[in-house]
C-alpha positions in Angstrom: 53.4 -51.4 45.8 51.4 -52.7 48.7 47.5 -52.1 48.2 45.3 -51.1 51.4 43.9 -54.6 51.2 47.3 -56.1 51.8 47.7 -54.2 55.2 46.8 -56.4 58.2 43.4 -55.2 59.8 45.0 -55.0 63.3 47.6 -52.7 61.9 45.3 -50.3 60.3 42.8 -50.3 63.3 46.0 -49.2 65.3 47.1 -46.7 63.0 43.6 -45.4 63.1 43.2 -45.4 66.8 46.5 -43.2 66.8 45.2 -40.9 64.7 42.0 -40.6 66.6 43.6 -40.3 70.0 45.8 -37.5 68.5 42.9 -35.7 67.2 41.1 -35.8 70.4 44.0 -34.9 72.3 44.3 -31.5 70.3 40.5 -31.2 70.6 40.8 -31.2 74.1 44.0 -29.2 74.3 42.0 -26.4 72.4 39.3 -26.3 75.0 41.2 -26.3 78.1 43.0 -23.4 76.4 40.0 -21.5 75.6 38.5 -22.0 79.0 41.8 -20.7 80.6 41.6 -17.6 78.4 38.2 -17.0 79.3 39.1 -17.2 82.9 42.1 -14.9 82.7 40.0 -12.4 80.8 36.9 -12.3 83.4 39.3 -12.8 86.7 39.8 -9.2 87.5 36.2 -8.3 86.9 35.4 -10.7 90.1 38.3 -9.9 92.3 39.4 -7.0 94.4 42.0 -5.0 93.1 44.9 -6.2 95.6 44.1 -9.5 94.5 44.4 -8.5 90.9 47.5 -6.6 91.6 49.0 -10.0 92.9 47.9 -11.8 90.2 49.7 -9.5 88.1 52.9 -9.9 89.9 52.9 -13.8 90.0 52.4 -13.5 86.0 55.2 -11.0 85.8 57.4 -13.7 88.1 56.4 -16.5 85.7 58.0 -14.3 82.7 61.4 -14.0 84.6 61.3 -17.9 85.4 60.4 -18.4 81.7 63.8 -16.7 80.9 65.9 -18.5 83.4 64.0 -21.5 82.1 65.7 -21.1 78.4 68.7 -20.6 80.1 68.8 -23.7 82.5 66.3 -25.7 81.3 66.8 -25.7 77.5 70.6 -24.9 77.5 71.7 -26.4 80.7 73.5 -23.2 82.2 73.0 -22.3 85.6 72.4 -18.9 86.8 72.1 -17.4 90.3 72.0 -13.9 89.0 69.1 -13.0 87.3 67.9 -10.6 89.9 70.6 -8.4 88.2 68.9 -8.4 85.0 65.7 -7.7 86.7 67.0 -5.0 88.4 68.3 -3.6 85.1 65.0 -3.9 83.4 63.3 -2.1 86.3 65.6 0.9 86.4 65.4 1.1 83.0 61.4 1.8 83.0 62.0 3.9 86.0 64.7 6.2 84.6 62.9 6.5 81.0 59.3 7.0 82.8 60.8 9.9 85.2 61.8 11.4 81.7 58.6 11.4 80.8 58.7 8.5 78.2 55.6 6.6 77.8 55.7 3.2 79.9 55.2 1.3 76.8 58.5 2.1 75.5 60.1 1.1 78.3 59.5 -2.7 78.0 61.2 -2.8 74.5 63.9 -0.8 75.7 64.6 -3.0 79.1 64.5 -5.9 76.8 67.0 -4.8 74.8 69.4 -3.3 77.5 69.3 -6.5 79.2 69.7 -8.6 75.9 72.9 -6.4 75.3 74.0 -7.0 79.0 73.1 -10.7 79.1 75.2 -11.4 75.9 78.3 -8.9 77.0 78.2 -11.1 80.2 77.8 -14.6 78.9 81.2 -14.3 76.5 83.4 -14.2 79.3 81.4 -16.9 81.2 81.7 -19.2 78.3 84.7 -20.9 80.2 82.7 -21.6 83.2 80.4 -24.4 83.6 78.3 -25.9 86.5 78.6 -24.7 90.1 81.4 -21.8 88.7 79.0 -20.4 86.5 76.5 -20.5 89.3 79.3 -18.9 91.5 80.0 -15.9 88.7 76.2 -15.1 88.5 75.8 -15.1 92.3 78.6 -12.4 92.3 76.7 -10.4 89.6 73.3 -10.7 92.0 75.3 -9.6 94.9 77.1 -6.5 93.3 73.9 -5.0 91.4 72.2 -3.6 94.7 75.4 -2.2 95.9 76.1 -0.5 92.1 72.7 1.0 92.3 73.7 3.0 95.4 77.1 4.6 94.3 77.2 8.0 94.4 77.6 9.1 90.8 74.3 7.1 90.0 71.9 8.9 92.5 71.0 11.6 90.1 69.9 8.5 87.9 68.9 5.8 90.3 67.9 7.8 93.3 70.6 6.1 95.6 69.0 4.2 98.5 65.5 5.9 98.3 64.9 4.6 94.8 62.5 6.0 92.6 58.5 6.5 92.9 56.3 6.4 89.8 52.7 6.7 89.0 50.8 3.8 87.8 49.4 4.9 84.3 45.7 4.7 83.4 43.8 2.7 80.8 44.3 4.3 77.7 41.8 5.2 75.1 39.2 5.8 78.1 38.7 2.2 78.6 36.5 1.5 81.5 39.5 -0.3 83.6 41.3 1.2 86.9 45.2 1.2 87.1 45.3 -2.5 88.3 43.0 -4.0 85.8 44.7 -2.6 82.9 48.0 -3.4 83.9 46.9 -7.0 84.5 45.5 -7.0 80.9 48.7 -5.2 80.0 50.8 -8.0 81.8 49.0 -11.0 80.2 49.4 -9.7 76.6 53.0 -9.6 76.9 53.4 -12.5 78.7 51.2 -14.2 75.9 53.6 -12.9 73.1 56.7 -14.1 75.3 55.4 -17.7 75.8 54.5 -18.0 72.3 58.3 -16.8 71.3 59.4 -19.4 73.6 57.6 -22.2 72.2 58.6 -21.7 68.9 62.0 -20.9 69.8 62.2 -24.2 71.6 60.9 -26.1 68.6 62.9 -24.3 66.1 66.6 -25.5 64.9 67.8 -22.9 67.1 66.1 -24.6 70.2 67.1 -28.1 68.8 70.5 -26.6 68.8 70.5 -25.3 72.2 69.3 -28.9 73.4 72.1 -30.6 71.8 74.4 -28.4 73.5 72.8 -29.1 76.7 73.1 -32.7 76.3 76.1 -33.5 74.6 78.4 -30.2 73.9 81.0 -32.2 72.4 78.9 -33.9 69.6 77.0 -30.7 68.9 80.4 -29.2 68.2 81.5 -31.9 66.0 78.1 -31.3 64.3 79.4 -28.0 63.3 77.0 -26.1 66.0 78.9 -22.8 67.4 78.5 -23.5 70.8 80.3 -20.3 72.1 77.8 -18.1 70.2 74.7 -20.2 70.9 75.3 -20.1 74.4 76.1 -16.4 74.9 73.0 -15.7 72.7 70.7 -17.7 74.7 71.9 -15.7 78.0 71.1 -12.7 75.9 67.6 -14.2 75.6 67.1 -15.3 79.0 68.3 -11.5 80.3 65.7 -10.1 77.8 63.1 -12.2 79.4 64.0 -11.2 82.8 64.4 -7.5 81.9 60.8 -7.3 80.4 59.8 -8.8 83.8 61.5 -6.4 85.9 60.3 -3.6 83.8 56.6 -4.7 84.3 57.2 -5.4 87.9 58.5 -1.5 88.3 55.2 -0.1 86.6 52.7 -2.3 88.5 54.7 -1.7 91.8 55.3 2.1 90.9 58.6 1.9 92.8 62.1 0.7 92.4 64.9 0.3 95.1 68.3 -1.3 95.5 67.1 -3.4 98.3 64.0 -5.0 96.3 66.7 -6.7 94.1 68.6 -8.7 96.1 70.4 -12.0 96.1 67.0 -13.4 97.5 64.9 -12.5 94.7 67.4 -14.4 92.5 66.9 -17.3 95.0 63.1 -17.1 94.7 63.2 -17.3 90.7 65.5 -20.4 90.7 63.1 -21.9 93.4 60.2 -21.0 91.2 61.7 -22.8 88.5 62.5 -26.0 90.2 58.9 -26.1 91.5 57.6 -25.4 88.0 59.8 -27.9 86.4 63.1 -27.4 84.5 62.6 -27.5 81.1 58.9 -26.9 81.1 57.2 -23.7 79.7 53.9 -24.1 81.1 55.3 -24.8 84.8 56.6 -21.7 85.0 52.9 -20.2 85.4 52.9 -22.4 88.5 56.2 -21.4 89.6 55.5 -17.6 89.5 52.2 -18.2 91.5 54.5 -20.3 94.3 57.0 -17.5 94.4 54.4 -15.0 95.2 51.8 -16.5 97.2 53.4 -19.3 99.4 55.4 -17.0 101.2 52.3 -15.1 102.1 50.7 -18.3 103.1 53.8 -19.2 105.6 53.4 -15.7 106.9 49.7 -16.1 107.5 50.2 -19.2 109.1 52.9 -17.9 111.7 54.7 -14.6 111.4 57.2 -15.6 113.8 58.1 -18.8 111.8 57.3 -18.0 108.7 60.6 -19.4 107.2 60.0 -22.8 108.7 56.7 -23.1 107.0 57.8 -21.9 103.7 60.8 -24.5 104.1 58.4 -27.2 105.1 55.9 -26.4 102.0 58.9 -26.5 99.8 60.2 -29.8 101.1 56.5 -31.2 100.9 56.2 -30.2 97.2 59.8 -31.4 96.1 59.2 -34.8 98.0 55.5 -34.8 96.3 56.8 -33.5 92.8 60.2 -34.3 92.2 59.8 -33.1 88.6 58.1 -30.0 89.4 54.6 -29.4 88.6 55.0 -30.0 85.0 56.3 -33.5 85.7 53.3 -34.4 87.9 51.1 -33.4 85.1 52.7 -35.4 82.6 52.5 -38.6 85.3 48.9 -38.0 85.8 48.1 -37.8 82.1 50.1 -41.1 81.5 48.3 -42.9 84.0 45.0 -41.8 82.8 45.9 -43.0 79.2 47.1 -46.4 80.7 43.7 -46.7 82.5 41.8 -45.8 79.8 43.7 -48.2 77.4 43.1 -51.1 79.7 39.6 -50.4 80.3 38.7 -50.2 76.5 37.6 -46.5 76.8 39.0 -44.1 74.0 41.7 -42.0 75.0 40.8 -38.0 74.8 
């Protein structure tokens, strides 16, 4: 048995240094999290209602992008049709609210409806891979707005005119207006869904999904039910997007078929790439990009808004080829190298 005195001094110092670095990093991460939470709670009280509404929409888009990220970044399945699940979630919430059902119950209902829809769509799509799966999901995104306009569904969907809703007031007499309350509701739902996503990726199921993404044949040889996991993650991804759609319908207080065209699916995919494929925190940056960058492009030039948007997108992809999350990892890695060379303790 080796005693502590027999361990070389440099090895002991190195182990102690690594332990100190891990502790410092945990403290630093906890401090950043506390500051971010404090800023998030204080944000709606220092901004105008319209900007609070915009931030709420950015968080909603981030939730939808998170669902797409679980499918594409974690499991490796490409989808260009998540606008369809966003629409299903939105219309589920709108129809239930029109039936005098509390908006709170529309969120789990939209999640369940989209979970089943995504799972059922994922089953026949098991034979498709790569661009063929993307083409099938594109067909789903393209067909959904047209299906919402058909005559026999007009009593439910409102047809071309859509459905108008009323923004809910804050419950329990809280001193908040509708925009502030919906911001906090969206923030709470997002925190819960992000916590579930992190635990899912770290779990045995998450490791199986990653194994299927990287080496499907080897994963199948190890006893992983590839078909079942692919269908389930498609359903879970649709659940996240459906909950985002329900929150979007409640926040905007209006749904119409033309709000869920293929351009929305492309916007979610762009947000995924810009935030960082496979990165859960990066989806927050992706949600902000989807909402704010088109507005910035339009404010620069209304006639050339598309060109300005394209230029910004190309510039970001050039500067951040791995997305915002990849840029953060690169900067943190370089900071650690600089500190190691200077002899300063890493934090």
